Backbone as JSON, one array per atom type, in Angstrom:
{
  "sequence": "MAFNRTSLLVSSADGALREITVDPGAATAVICRRDGGLSPAEWQAHIPELAYQQTCH",
  "N": [[60.24, 151.56, -54.01], [61.01, 148.98, -51.83], [60.88, 145.92, -49.95], [62.38, 143.88, -47.41], [63.02, 141.27, -45.02], [64.02, 142.75, -42.87], [64.32, 145.42, -43.53], [63.45, 148.48, -45.28], [63.63, 149.73, -48.48], [63.99, 152.79, -50.01], [63.54, 154.93, -52.73], [64.49, 158.14, -53.73], [63.43, 161.15, -55.5], [65.71, 162.07, -56.79], [67.06, 159.79, -57.31], [68.57, 158.66, -55.31], [69.13, 156.05, -52.96], [67.73, 154.92, -49.94], [68.14, 153.06, -47.04], [66.04, 151.81, -44.61], [65.98, 150.5, -41.52], [63.73, 148.25, -40.17], [63.18, 146.13, -38.5], [63.15, 145.51, -35.09], [65.25, 144.17, -33.63], [67.33, 144.05, -35.53], [67.6, 146.78, -36.01], [68.51, 147.69, -33.53], [71.02, 146.42, -33.44], [72.32, 147.69, -35.61], [72.3, 150.4, -34.77], [73.77, 150.22, -32.37], [76.24, 149.3, -33.35], [76.94, 151.44, -35.05], [76.68, 153.85, -33.51], [77.07, 153.26, -30.82], [76.11, 152.68, -27.36], [73.87, 154.43, -25.07], [75.35, 156.67, -22.82], [75.61, 156.89, -19.2], [75.15, 159.63, -18.58], [73.89, 160.59, -20.93], [71.61, 159.0, -20.87], [70.41, 159.96, -18.5], [69.86, 162.56, -19.33], [67.93, 162.18, -21.33], [66.1, 160.21, -20.51], [65.23, 160.54, -17.74], [63.43, 159.6, -15.84], [63.67, 156.87, -15.58], [65.71, 154.24, -14.26], [69.19, 153.9, -15.03], [70.18, 151.79, -17.72], [72.31, 149.56, -19.37], [72.62, 149.93, -22.82], [73.75, 148.83, -25.12], [75.54, 145.86, -25.78]],
  "CA": [[60.15, 151.05, -52.68], [61.16, 147.53, -51.75], [60.94, 145.42, -48.59], [62.85, 142.54, -47.1], [62.59, 140.94, -43.66], [64.5, 143.66, -41.83], [64.46, 146.82, -43.93], [62.66, 149.08, -46.34], [64.47, 150.52, -49.37], [63.2, 153.87, -50.58], [64.24, 155.73, -53.73], [64.0, 159.51, -53.81], [63.29, 161.68, -56.86], [67.03, 162.24, -57.4], [67.62, 158.47, -57.54], [69.29, 158.16, -54.15], [68.46, 154.99, -52.23], [67.88, 154.98, -48.5], [67.71, 151.84, -46.37], [65.49, 152.08, -43.29], [65.86, 149.25, -40.8], [62.43, 148.22, -39.52], [63.16, 145.06, -37.52], [63.73, 146.07, -33.87], [66.54, 143.55, -33.3], [68.32, 144.51, -36.52], [67.81, 148.22, -35.79], [69.35, 147.8, -32.34], [72.39, 146.04, -33.81], [72.85, 148.75, -36.47], [72.53, 151.58, -33.94], [74.88, 149.95, -31.45], [77.47, 149.23, -34.14], [77.23, 152.75, -35.61], [76.73, 154.95, -32.54], [77.3, 152.84, -29.44], [74.96, 152.83, -26.48], [73.76, 155.67, -24.31], [76.13, 156.77, -21.6], [74.73, 157.26, -18.09], [74.78, 161.05, -18.69], [72.9, 160.72, -22.01], [70.39, 158.39, -20.37], [69.83, 160.89, -17.55], [69.35, 163.72, -20.07], [66.79, 161.84, -22.19], [65.15, 159.31, -19.84], [65.56, 160.69, -16.32], [62.48, 158.93, -14.96], [64.03, 155.46, -15.47], [67.08, 153.92, -13.83], [70.08, 153.63, -16.17], [70.4, 150.42, -18.18], [73.24, 149.5, -20.5], [71.79, 149.75, -24.02], [74.45, 147.98, -26.09], [76.43, 144.9, -25.11]],
  "C": [[60.26, 149.54, -52.75], [61.3, 147.14, -50.28], [61.75, 144.13, -48.55], [62.49, 142.3, -45.64], [62.97, 141.99, -42.63], [64.53, 145.12, -42.24], [63.54, 147.18, -45.09], [63.64, 149.91, -47.17], [63.58, 151.54, -50.08], [64.07, 154.66, -51.55], [63.63, 157.12, -53.77], [63.97, 159.97, -55.26], [64.65, 161.83, -57.55], [67.74, 160.9, -57.62], [68.4, 157.89, -56.37], [68.46, 157.09, -53.45], [68.74, 155.15, -50.74], [67.34, 153.69, -47.92], [67.26, 152.19, -44.96], [65.27, 150.73, -42.61], [64.57, 149.27, -39.99], [62.3, 147.1, -38.5], [63.83, 145.56, -36.24], [65.09, 145.48, -33.51], [67.64, 144.0, -34.24], [68.62, 145.98, -36.32], [68.73, 148.44, -34.59], [70.8, 147.49, -32.68], [73.05, 147.13, -34.66], [73.2, 149.98, -35.64], [73.7, 151.37, -33.0], [76.21, 149.91, -32.18], [77.88, 150.62, -34.62], [77.51, 153.8, -34.54], [77.11, 154.54, -31.13], [76.05, 153.09, -28.6], [74.94, 154.19, -25.81], [74.67, 155.6, -23.09], [75.17, 157.07, -20.45], [74.28, 158.73, -18.17], [73.73, 161.27, -19.78], [71.56, 160.14, -21.57], [69.67, 159.36, -19.44], [69.22, 162.1, -18.26], [68.06, 163.41, -20.82], [65.71, 161.01, -21.5], [65.35, 159.38, -18.32], [64.62, 159.93, -15.37], [62.76, 157.43, -14.79], [65.47, 155.29, -15.0], [67.9, 153.53, -15.05], [70.17, 152.12, -16.44], [71.38, 150.48, -19.34], [72.44, 149.15, -21.75], [72.45, 148.91, -25.1], [75.43, 147.08, -25.33], [77.58, 144.53, -25.97]]
}
């Protein structure tokens, strides 16, 4: 296990390394770059009680 300012590195028993982003700003950037933001339909499906907001710019 190792830490830096934005992530945690974890080694599993088979030697594989996994990086887990823990800084909210960095996590948002990674998610937006990898997956894009929620569409209005996805927002409605998961967060129907709140008005839609664009999640990635």
